[in-house]
TIFI-284283 format. One line per field, with one value per atom (N, C-alpha, C, O): residue number from 1; residue in one letter; chain; x, y, z. Coordinates in Angstrom, 1 decimal. Example, Ala and Ser with C-alpha at 12.3 -4.5 7.8 and 13.67 -1.06 7.14 Angstrom:
# TIFI-284283
nr = [1; 1; 1; 1; 2; 2; 2; 2] $
rest = [A; A; A; A; S; S; S; S] $
kette = [A; A; A; A; A; A; A; A] $
x = [13.2; 12.3; 13.2; 14.2; 12.8; 13.7; 12.9; 13.4] $
y = [-5.7; -4.5; -3.3; -3.3; -2.2; -1.1; 0.0; 1.1] $
z = [7.8; 7.8; 7.8; 8.5; 7.1; 7.1; 7.9; 8.0] $
This chain:
# TIFI-284283
nr = [1; 1; 1; 1; 2; 2; 2; 2; 3; 3; 3; 3; 4; 4; 4; 4; 5; 5; 5; 5; 6; 6; 6; 6; 7; 7; 7; 7; 8; 8; 8; 8; 9; 9; 9; 9; 10; 10; 10; 10; 11; 11; 11; 11; 12; 12; 12; 12; 13; 13; 13; 13; 14; 14; 14; 14; 15; 15; 15; 15; 16; 16; 16; 16; 17; 17; 17; 17; 18; 18; 18; 18; 19; 19; 19; 19; 20; 20; 20; 20; 21; 21; 21; 21; 22; 22; 22; 22; 23; 23; 23; 23; 24; 24; 24; 24; 25; 25; 25; 25; 26; 26; 26; 26; 27; 27; 27; 27; 28; 28; 28; 28; 29; 29; 29; 29; 30; 30; 30; 30; 31; 31; 31; 31; 32; 32; 32; 32; 33; 33; 33; 33; 34; 34; 34; 34; 35; 35; 35; 35; 36; 36; 36; 36; 37; 37; 37; 37; 38; 38; 38; 38; 39; 39; 39; 39; 40; 40; 40; 40; 41; 41; 41; 41; 42; 42; 42; 42; 43; 43; 43; 43; 44; 44; 44; 44; 45; 45; 45; 45; 46; 46; 46; 46; 47; 47; 47; 47; 48; 48; 48; 48; 49; 49; 49; 49; 50; 50; 50; 50; 51; 51; 51; 51; 52; 52; 52; 52; 53; 53; 53; 53; 54; 54; 54; 54; 55; 55; 55; 55; 56; 56; 56; 56; 57; 57; 57; 57; 58; 58; 58; 58; 59; 59; 59; 59; 60; 60; 60; 60; 61; 61; 61; 61; 62; 62; 62; 62; 63; 63; 63; 63; 64; 64; 64; 64; 65; 65; 65; 65; 66; 66; 66; 66; 67; 67; 67; 67; 68; 68; 68; 68; 69; 69; 69; 69; 70; 70; 70; 70; 71; 71; 71; 71; 72; 72; 72; 72; 73; 73; 73; 73; 74; 74; 74; 74; 75; 75; 75; 75; 76; 76; 76; 76; 77; 77; 77; 77; 78; 78; 78; 78; 79; 79; 79; 79; 80; 80; 80; 80; 81; 81; 81; 81] $
rest = [M; M; M; M; L; L; L; L; E; E; E; E; N; N; N; N; Y; Y; Y; Y; E; E; E; E; E; E; E; E; Q; Q; Q; Q; L; L; L; L; I; I; I; I; L; L; L; L; R; R; R; R; P; P; P; P; T; T; T; T; S; S; S; S; F; F; F; F; N; N; N; N; N; N; N; N; G; G; G; G; E; E; E; E; Y; Y; Y; Y; I; I; I; I; I; I; I; I; K; K; K; K; Q; Q; Q; Q; G; G; G; G; S; S; S; S; N; N; N; N; D; D; D; D; K; K; K; K; L; L; L; L; F; F; F; F; Y; Y; Y; Y; L; L; L; L; I; I; I; I; E; E; E; E; E; E; E; E; G; G; G; G; S; S; S; S; V; V; V; V; M; M; M; M; L; L; L; L; T; T; T; T; I; I; I; I; K; K; K; K; N; N; N; N; D; D; D; D; L; L; L; L; H; H; H; H; D; D; D; D; P; P; P; P; Y; Y; Y; Y; E; E; E; E; M; M; M; M; E; E; E; E; K; K; K; K; Q; Q; Q; Q; I; I; I; I; G; G; G; G; R; R; R; R; K; K; K; K; N; N; N; N; E; E; E; E; T; T; T; T; E; E; E; E; I; I; I; I; L; L; L; L; G; G; G; G; E; E; E; E; V; V; V; V; A; A; A; A; F; F; F; F; L; L; L; L; R; R; R; R; N; N; N; N; C; C; C; C; T; T; T; T; R; R; R; R; T; T; T; T; C; C; C; C; S; S; S; S] $
kette = [A; A; A; A; A; A; A; A; A; A; A; A; A; A; A; A; A; A; A; A; A; A; A; A; A; A; A; A; A; A; A; A; A; A; A; A; A; A; A; A; A; A; A; A; A; A; A; A; A; A; A; A; A; A; A; A; A; A; A; A; A; A; A; A; A; A; A; A; A; A; A; A; A; A; A; A; A; A; A; A; A; A; A; A; A; A; A; A; A; A; A; A; A; A; A; A; A; A; A; A; A; A; A; A; A; A; A; A; A; A; A; A; A; A; A; A; A; A; A; A; A; A; A; A; A; A; A; A; A; A; A; A; A; A; A; A; A; A; A; A; A; A; A; A; A; A; A; A; A; A; A; A; A; A; A; A; A; A; A; A; A; A; A; A; A; A; A; A; A; A; A; A; A; A; A; A; A; A; A; A; A; A; A; A; A; A; A; A; A; A; A; A; A; A; A; A; A; A; A; A; A; A; A; A; A; A; A; A; A; A; A; A; A; A; A; A; A; A; A; A; A; A; A; A; A; A; A; A; A; A; A; A; A; A; A; A; A; A; A; A; A; A; A; A; A; A; A; A; A; A; A; A; A; A; A; A; A; A; A; A; A; A; A; A; A; A; A; A; A; A; A; A; A; A; A; A; A; A; A; A; A; A; A; A; A; A; A; A; A; A; A; A; A; A; A; A; A; A; A; A; A; A; A; A; A; A; A; A; A; A; A; A; A; A; A; A; A; A; A; A; A; A; A; A] $
x = [-4.8; -4.0; -2.6; -1.6; -2.5; -1.3; -0.4; 0.7; -0.7; 0.1; 1.5; 2.4; 1.7; 3.0; 3.9; 5.1; 3.2; 3.9; 4.2; 4.7; 3.8; 3.9; 5.3; 5.4; 6.3; 7.7; 8.1; 9.1; 7.4; 7.8; 7.0; 7.4; 6.0; 5.2; 5.9; 6.1; 6.1; 6.7; 5.8; 5.7; 5.2; 4.3; 5.1; 5.7; 5.1; 5.7; 4.9; 4.5; 4.6; 3.9; 4.7; 5.9; 4.0; 4.6; 3.7; 2.5; 4.2; 3.3; 3.7; 4.8; 2.7; 2.9; 2.2; 1.2; 2.7; 2.1; 1.1; 1.1; 0.2; -0.9; -0.2; 0.6; -0.6; -0.1; 1.1; 1.6; 1.7; 2.9; 2.5; 1.5; 3.3; 3.1; 3.5; 4.6; 2.7; 3.0; 3.6; 4.6; 3.0; 3.5; 3.4; 2.6; 4.2; 4.2; 3.9; 4.5; 3.0; 2.6; 3.9; 4.7; 4.1; 5.2; 6.5; 7.4; 6.5; 7.6; 7.6; 6.6; 8.7; 8.9; 8.9; 9.1; 8.6; 8.7; 7.5; 6.5; 7.7; 6.7; 6.1; 5.6; 6.0; 5.4; 3.9; 3.4; 3.1; 1.7; 1.4; 2.0; 0.3; 0.0; -1.4; -2.3; -1.6; -3.0; -3.2; -2.4; -4.3; -4.5; -5.2; -6.3; -4.5; -5.0; -5.8; -6.8; -5.4; -6.0; -6.0; -5.0; -7.1; -7.1; -7.6; -8.2; -7.2; -7.6; -6.5; -5.7; -6.5; -5.5; -6.2; -7.1; -5.8; -6.3; -5.5; -4.3; -6.2; -5.6; -5.6; -6.7; -4.5; -4.4; -3.7; -2.9; -3.9; -3.2; -2.8; -3.4; -1.8; -1.5; -1.5; -1.0; -2.0; -2.0; -0.6; -0.2; 0.2; 1.6; 2.5; 2.6; 3.2; 4.1; 5.3; 5.9; 5.6; 6.7; 6.4; 7.3; 5.1; 4.7; 4.6; 3.7; 5.6; 5.6; 4.5; 4.2; 3.8; 2.7; 1.3; 0.4; 1.2; 0.0; -0.4; 0.4; -1.6; -2.1; -2.5; -3.1; -2.3; -2.8; -4.4; -4.9; -5.0; -6.5; -6.8; -6.3; -7.7; -8.1; -9.1; -10.1; -8.8; -9.6; -10.3; -11.1; -10.0; -10.6; -10.0; -9.1; -10.4; -9.9; -10.0; -10.9; -9.0; -8.9; -9.1; -8.5; -9.8; -10.0; -9.5; -8.9; -9.7; -9.3; -9.7; -10.9; -8.9; -9.0; -8.9; -8.9; -8.6; -8.4; -6.9; -6.1; -6.5; -5.1; -4.8; -5.7; -3.5; -3.0; -1.7; -0.9; -1.6; -0.4; -0.4; 0.7; -1.5; -1.6; -1.4; -0.9; -1.8; -1.6; -0.2; 0.1; 0.7; 2.1; 2.7; 3.5; 2.3; 2.8; 2.3; 3.2; 1.1; 0.5; 0.9; 1.1; 0.9; 1.2; 2.6; 3.0; 3.5; 4.9; 5.0; 5.7; 4.3; 4.3; 4.6; 4.7; 4.8; 4.9; 3.6; 2.6; 3.8; 2.6; 1.6; 2.0; 0.3; -0.7; -1.3; -1.9; -1.0; -1.5; -0.6; 0.2; -0.8; -0.1; -1.1; -0.7] $
y = [-3.4; -2.4; -2.9; -2.1; -4.1; -4.6; -5.2; -5.7; -5.2; -5.8; -5.3; -6.1; -4.0; -3.4; -3.8; -3.6; -4.4; -4.7; -6.2; -6.6; -7.0; -8.5; -8.9; -9.8; -8.3; -8.8; -8.3; -8.9; -7.4; -6.9; -7.7; -7.5; -8.4; -9.1; -10.3; -11.3; -10.3; -11.5; -11.7; -10.8; -12.9; -13.2; -14.0; -15.0; -13.5; -14.2; -14.0; -12.8; -15.0; -14.9; -14.0; -14.2; -13.1; -12.3; -12.2; -12.0; -12.3; -12.1; -10.9; -10.5; -10.3; -9.1; -9.4; -10.0; -8.8; -8.8; -7.8; -6.7; -8.0; -7.1; -5.7; -5.8; -4.6; -3.3; -2.9; -1.8; -3.8; -3.5; -2.8; -3.1; -1.8; -1.1; -2.0; -2.6; -2.0; -2.7; -1.7; -2.0; -0.6; 0.6; 1.8; 1.9; 2.8; 4.1; 5.2; 5.3; 6.1; 7.2; 8.0; 8.3; 8.4; 9.2; 8.4; 8.9; 7.0; 6.2; 5.9; 6.1; 5.5; 5.3; 3.9; 3.6; 2.9; 1.5; 1.3; 1.9; 0.3; 0.1; -1.3; -1.8; -2.0; -3.2; -3.0; -2.0; -4.0; -4.0; -5.4; -6.4; -5.5; -6.7; -7.2; -6.3; -8.4; -9.1; -9.6; -10.4; -9.1; -9.6; -10.9; -11.1; -11.9; -13.3; -13.6; -14.4; -13.0; -13.3; -12.1; -11.4; -11.8; -10.7; -9.4; -9.4; -8.3; -7.0; -6.0; -6.2; -4.8; -3.8; -2.5; -2.1; -1.7; -0.3; 0.6; 0.6; 1.6; 2.6; 3.9; 4.3; 4.6; 5.9; 6.9; 6.6; 8.2; 9.3; 10.4; 10.4; 11.2; 12.4; 13.5; 13.4; 14.7; 15.8; 16.4; 16.9; 16.4; 16.9; 15.8; 15.5; 15.2; 14.1; 14.5; 13.7; 15.8; 16.3; 16.7; 17.1; 16.6; 17.0; 15.7; 14.9; 15.5; 14.3; 14.2; 13.2; 15.4; 15.4; 15.2; 14.9; 15.2; 15.0; 13.5; 12.7; 13.2; 11.9; 11.4; 12.2; 10.1; 9.6; 9.5; 9.2; 9.6; 9.5; 8.3; 8.1; 7.4; 6.3; 6.7; 7.4; 6.2; 6.6; 5.4; 5.5; 4.2; 3.0; 1.7; 1.7; 0.6; -0.7; -1.6; -1.5; -2.4; -3.4; -4.7; -5.0; -5.6; -7.0; -8.0; -7.7; -9.3; -10.4; -10.3; -9.8; -10.7; -10.6; -9.2; -9.1; -8.2; -6.9; -6.6; -7.3; -5.6; -5.3; -4.0; -3.1; -3.9; -2.7; -2.3; -3.1; -1.0; -0.4; -0.3; 0.0; -0.5; -0.5; 0.9; 1.0; 2.0; 3.3; 3.7; 4.1; 3.5; 3.8; 2.9; 3.3; 1.6; 0.7; 1.1; 1.2; 1.4; 1.8; 3.2; 3.4; 4.1; 5.5; 6.0; 7.1; 5.1; 5.4; 6.7; 7.6; 6.7; 7.8; 7.3; 6.1; 8.3; 7.9; 7.3; 7.5; 6.7; 6.1; 7.2; 8.2; 6.9; 8.0; 7.8; 8.7; 6.7; 6.4; 5.4; 4.8; 5.2; 4.1; 3.0; 2.0] $
z = [-19.1; -18.6; -18.0; -18.1; -17.6; -17.0; -18.1; -17.8; -19.4; -20.4; -20.4; -20.6; -20.2; -20.1; -18.9; -18.9; -17.9; -16.7; -16.5; -15.5; -17.5; -17.3; -16.9; -16.1; -17.5; -17.1; -15.7; -15.2; -15.1; -13.8; -12.7; -11.5; -13.1; -12.0; -11.5; -12.3; -10.2; -9.5; -8.3; -7.5; -8.2; -7.1; -6.0; -6.3; -4.8; -3.7; -2.4; -2.1; -1.6; -0.4; 0.6; 0.8; 1.3; 2.3; 3.5; 3.3; 4.7; 5.9; 6.6; 6.7; 7.3; 8.1; 9.5; 9.5; 10.5; 11.8; 12.0; 11.3; 12.9; 13.2; 13.7; 14.6; 13.1; 13.4; 12.7; 12.8; 11.9; 11.1; 9.8; 9.2; 9.4; 8.2; 7.0; 7.0; 6.0; 4.8; 3.8; 3.1; 3.7; 2.9; 3.7; 4.6; 3.4; 4.1; 3.1; 2.0; 3.4; 2.6; 2.3; 3.2; 1.0; 0.6; 0.2; -0.4; 0.4; 0.1; -1.5; -2.1; -2.0; -3.4; -3.9; -5.1; -3.0; -3.5; -4.4; -4.4; -5.3; -6.4; -6.3; -7.3; -5.1; -5.0; -4.8; -4.3; -5.2; -4.8; -4.2; -4.5; -3.5; -2.7; -2.9; -3.1; -3.0; -3.0; -1.6; -1.1; -1.0; 0.4; 0.3; -0.1; 0.8; 0.8; 2.0; 2.0; 3.2; 4.4; 5.3; 5.4; 6.0; 6.9; 6.3; 5.2; 6.9; 6.3; 6.7; 7.5; 6.0; 6.1; 6.3; 5.5; 7.3; 7.5; 6.7; 6.6; 6.0; 5.2; 5.9; 6.4; 6.0; 6.8; 5.9; 5.0; 6.2; 5.6; 6.6; 7.7; 6.3; 7.0; 6.0; 4.9; 6.4; 5.5; 5.4; 4.3; 6.5; 6.5; 6.9; 8.1; 6.0; 6.3; 7.2; 7.8; 7.2; 8.0; 9.4; 10.1; 9.8; 11.1; 12.0; 11.8; 12.9; 13.7; 14.7; 15.3; 14.9; 15.9; 15.3; 16.1; 14.0; 13.4; 13.4; 13.1; 13.8; 13.9; 12.5; 11.7; 12.2; 11.0; 11.1; 12.1; 9.9; 9.9; 9.1; 7.9; 9.6; 8.9; 7.8; 8.0; 6.5; 5.4; 4.8; 3.9; 5.2; 4.6; 5.1; 6.0; 4.5; 4.9; 3.6; 2.8; 3.4; 2.3; 2.9; 4.0; 2.3; 2.8; 1.9; 0.8; 2.3; 1.5; 0.0; -0.3; -0.9; -2.4; -3.0; -4.2; -2.1; -2.7; -2.8; -2.2; -3.6; -3.8; -3.1; -2.8; -2.7; -2.0; -2.6; -3.0; -2.8; -3.4; -4.9; -5.5; -5.5; -7.0; -7.6; -8.7; -6.8; -7.4; -7.7; -8.8; -6.7; -7.0; -8.1; -8.8; -8.1; -9.1; -10.5; -11.4; -10.7; -12.0; -12.5; -13.7; -11.5; -11.9; -11.7; -12.1; -11.2; -11.0; -10.1; -10.5; -9.0; -8.1; -6.7; -6.4; -5.7; -4.3; -3.8; -4.3; -2.6; -2.0; -1.6; -1.0; -1.8; -1.5; -0.1; 0.4; 0.5; 1.9; 2.6; 1.9; 3.8; 4.6; 4.8; 5.5] $
């Protein structure tokens, strides 16, 4: 499935602090991440324009899992934060 993306793949180590957003729901960036260490909480909002709506936790990604692959593979906006 990734054959068409081989020229676009660039691997580089990136670190994030606890509580820092790696991706934001609705954004247009097309990077995806392999989690080498730690874990990542996944959240969504039903209405991205409502500043008072709280994010809802929908899952967690752990070491050796990937994050952000949906936007990369489908060329769409981020489906969660």
